[in-house]
N, C-alpha and C positions, 0 to 999 in steps of 0.2 A: 504493500499500499504506499502511495506516495505521501510525503510529508506536506502539510499545509503551512507555508511559510508565514502566514499570518498568526500562527500559534507561537512564534518565537519572539522574545525580546532580543536586543542586540547580542547579549551574551549567549543566549540559546542558539541564535542564528550562527554565531561564530563557532560554537561547538559543532553544529550541523555541518558547516563548511569544512571544519577540520576532519570530520569523518569522511568527507569527500576528497581529502588530500589537499585542501586549499588553505591559504593564510587568512588571518583575521581581517586584513584590509579588504578582502574580497567580500566578506560578510557586510562590512560597512557600505561598500558600493551597492550591494544587493538590497540592503536595508533602505538606502536612499531611493533607489528605483521604485521599490514597492510603496513606501509610505510618503515620500515627498513628491514623487512623480505619478503615483498611481498605476504603475505598470504591472501587468499580469502576464505578458508575453515575453519569455526570456529572450527572444530574438530582438526585442526592442532595446535591450540592455547592452548597448554597443560598446561600452568601455569594459565589459567583462570578456575574458578570453573565450574563444570559440569552444575550447575544450571544457571550460566550466559550464557554459551554456548547454553543451551536449549532456553533461552529467545531470544538470538541473532538470532537463526535459524528461529524464527517466526516473529521477529520485524525488521530485518535488513539484509543487504547483502553488499558485496563489489563488486560493479558493474563497471567493466571496459568498455572499448569501443571495438567493433568488429573491427578487423584489415581487411580492404578490400584489401590492397596490401602493399607490402614492396619492395622498389627498392634500390639497392646498386650502387653507383657511382664508376667509375674507380679511383676516389681520396679518397675513403673510406667513403664518406658521405652516410647516409642512410635516405630515406624518407619513412614515413609510412602514409597511408591514412586511416583515421578512420571514421567509420559510426556513425553519431550522430542522426540518425533517420529522418523521414519525407523527405527522399530523399536528405538529406544534408550530406556532408562529410567535414572533416577538415584534415589538414596536419601538421605533425611534422617532423622536420629534426634533425638528429644527425650529428654533425661535429667533427670528431676526429683530435686532434693535439697531438704532442708528450708530451705536458705538461698540457693538459686539454682535457675534453670532453664536448662539448657544445650542449645543446638541445634547439632548437627553437620551441616555443610552440605557438599554436593558442588560441585566446580568444573569437572569434566569428566565426559563419558560414557566410562567406562573410564579407563585410565591407561597412559602410554607408558613409565613408568620401569621397571616390571617387577621390583620387589622380590620376592625369592624367597619371602618369607613372607606376601605380601599376596594375598588372593583376587581383589581388583579388578584388580591387575597381571596376574594370569594370564588375565583375560578379554580383555586387549588394549585398544587405544585406538580409540575411534570419533570423537569430536570434542570441541572446547571448548564449554562452555556460554556463552551470552551473559550480559551483566550482568543482564538481565531474568530469565533462567532461574536464576541464582544467587540474586538477590533474591526471586524468587517463592517459593522454599522458606521463607525467613524470613517473608515477607508472609502466606503461607498459614498457617504454623504459629502465628505470633503471634496472629493474629485468630481462627483456629479455636480455639485454646486459651483465649483470653479468653472466647469464648462458652461453651465447654465448662465452664470453671471459674466462670462467672458473675461475672467480675470487674467491679469498679466502674470507671466511666470514668477513664482516666488510669492505671490499674494495668497493670503489664507482666507478661506470662507468661514471656517469655524475657529473662534478664538477661546471659547470656553466649552468644557465638557462637564456635565453633571450626571453622575451615576444615580439617577432618580427614576429610571424607567421601571420596567417589570422586574420584580425580584428584590431580595435582600442581598446587596453586594457582598457583605461580610460573611454570609453563609456560602459564598462561592469564592473563598479567599485565594485558593491556589491558582484559579484562572484570572482573578481580578488583578493581582499585583503585577504579573508580567504585562498585562494590558496597560496598566497605569504607567509602567516604566517606558513603554513604547510612546505613549502620549507625551511624556515629559522629555524624552530623548531628543537632543538637538539634531540627530540624524534622522529622527522620525517626524513627529509633529511639532516638537519644540515648544510645547505649552508650559506655562509657569505653574508651579505647584499651587499658587494662589488662584489659578483659573481652572483647576480640576478639582471637582467636589465629589466626595463620596457621601451618600446619604445612608444612614443606618437607623434601624428601629432600636438599637441599643444592645448589640452583641458585644458585651463588655470584654471578654478575653481577646476577641479579634480586633477591637479598638486598640488594645495595648500592642498587639502584633503589628498593626498598621503604623502605629507611631514609630516603631523600631525599623520596619522594613521600607516603608514608602509614605512618609507623612505628607498628605495633601490637605486641602481644605475639608472640613468635616461639618456635615449637617446632621443633626439628630432629630428624629421624629419624636417629639415629646407628647403633645396633644392633651395632657392632663397634668394638674398640679399635685395630685395625691396618688399614692399607690393603689388605693381602692378603685378609683376611677380609671386610672391608666391601665390597670390589669383588665378592666372590661373592654377597653378600646384597643389596647396593644397587648395581646396575650403574653408576649415575651417578657413583659414587666414581672410576671410571676417568677421568672427565673433570675432576672437581673433588675431588682427594684430600684427606685429612684436614688437612694443614698449611694448604691454601688455605681449607678450610671453617672452621677454628678462627680464622683471621685475619679471615674475613668476619664471624663471630660477634662478635668484638671490635669491628669497625667498626660493626656494627649496634647494639651497646650504647651507642654514643655518642648515639643518638637514641631508643633504645627507652623505652617507658613503664615498664618494669621494669628492675631493675639485674642481671638474670641472664638467661641463655638456658636454656630447658628442653630437655634432651636426652631423647628418647624411646628406649627400649631394649627391644625385644622379646626375651623370654627363650626361647631355643631349646635344647631338650634336647641336650646333648653337642656343641653347635655354638659357642655364645658365652657359656656360663653357668658356666664354671669359675672357681675362685679366681684362676687365672693371667690370665683375661680381666678380672676385676675389678681386679686390681693394675695391669694394663696401662692400663685406663681412668683410674685414678688418676694414673699417670704422664703420660697424654695431656692431662688438663685441669688438674691442680693447678698453680697459679701461672701458668697460661696463659690461662684464661677463667673468668669468674664464671658459675657454672651450678648447676642442680639436675637430678637424674635422676628420671625416671619409669620404673620397671621394669614392663613390660607382659606379662602372661601371653599366650602364643601361643594363638590359637584355630585348632585344626588343620582343614585341609581336604585331601582326598585328593591333589590334584595337587602339593602342596608337598613331600611326602615328609619332613616335619618333625614333631616332637612338642613338646608343652609341657614346660617344665622342671618338675621336682618342686618342690613348695612349699618344702621344706626347703633346696634348693639356691638358690632365689630369695632366701630369707631370709639365707642365708650370704653370698651375693653382695652383698646390700644392706648387710650389716654391714661388709664390707670398705670400701665407699664411705663409710659413716657414720663409721667409725673414722678415716678419712682427712680428716674434716671436711666432707664433701660432702653437702649436703641431698639426701635420697633418699626417695622414696615408692614403695610397691608398689601398683600399681593393680588394682582389682577390675573385672572385665569386667561390663558391664550389657547386658541384652537378649540373652543367649546363646540363650534359647529361641525368639527370633524372628530369629536370624542377624543381629543388629544390633551385635555386639561388634567390638572392634578386630581388624582383619585380615579380618573378614567385611565390615565396613564401617569404622567407627571409633568405635563407640559405647561408649566406656569412660570412666570417671571415677575419681578418686582414691577409694581405700577409705576408709570412714568407720566409726566405732565405733557410731553409732546404727543402728537397724534401719529400713530404708526401707519404708514402707507403700505400698500401691497408690495411684496417682494419684487415683482416684475417692474414696478414703477420706481422704486427707491431702494437700490441695493444697500446693504449694510456697509459701514465704513470698514475697510479691510486693513489688517495689520500684517506687516511682512514677517516671514519666517526668518528670524535672526536672533542673535543673542540679546538684541535690544528688547525683544518682546518679553524678556524676563524681568524687566525693570519697572513694570507698571506699579502704580501706587494704590490701585483699588484694593 
């Protein structure tokens, strides 16, 4: 069986090339062709020796994912459905803004955590994605969008990646970390650690491992201020309660590229959105962990039995946090009309004051692939 070169980070690709009798610099060349140029045909890789290309044709391939569908939202959001075999499919969402392009990536087919407000969790768990299947979403989206937007060589369509799609990333750790390393590698996509975010429902031991192995920005799905309520909404809390989770967040901050943890909080009508819940959140985090809150409007689906909090209640909730000195944003769902929003998948971004135009009319501002991209201050 041929190897899928999307399964390898640079060290893994170097080891593969060594098994073919080639030196490491050949792996670097190959890595750039795949990830920076989007090549899948070894004949296109003209600076590789013909003998190496011949070996690769018999031993390897660059195997992406079949696109089952593409849907474009009226707000410019694009959702792709990818076939991962065995009757399973996963989704990725591209969210354009005037200063960035964010890709929301899936890590599992389904999800085993079973959060009450999450449509993916209600579907159940099928399997983990491979490193190649995780990266194939970025590989396809980046190079498809470059062609679609007619970008100049070296210009990047995707500036941010959020592991907020289908699945719990930290329950697929072995495949996740090599994928993150490719995203960060200057010979790959050259993304800053500050611009790659892993979202977790709170898998405490793997948060500690990620801190040691590949610390990127971290978002934690909190959704409740007490263990009793959080255990109802996020079943994983029964194994890793809030005190353990907060301690793990503080340990993570020791190596994190940002000096705060982002707490995601899905606003559920009459469940977790009262002023008493906001005050309890303040008591939970103030003086205990450096953080910011993203308040996320719930996207209803029939099986949940839940409703979206009214806007006025969300604003009042945010005001309690802000008055306590906690940075808080209310997020606007994107891609509602194509079922690409948070809770349907996870395609939401922070609300902005500017009006977003359709992608075809107003391409996002593109940033070059270079070392300078690592110096942003966001």
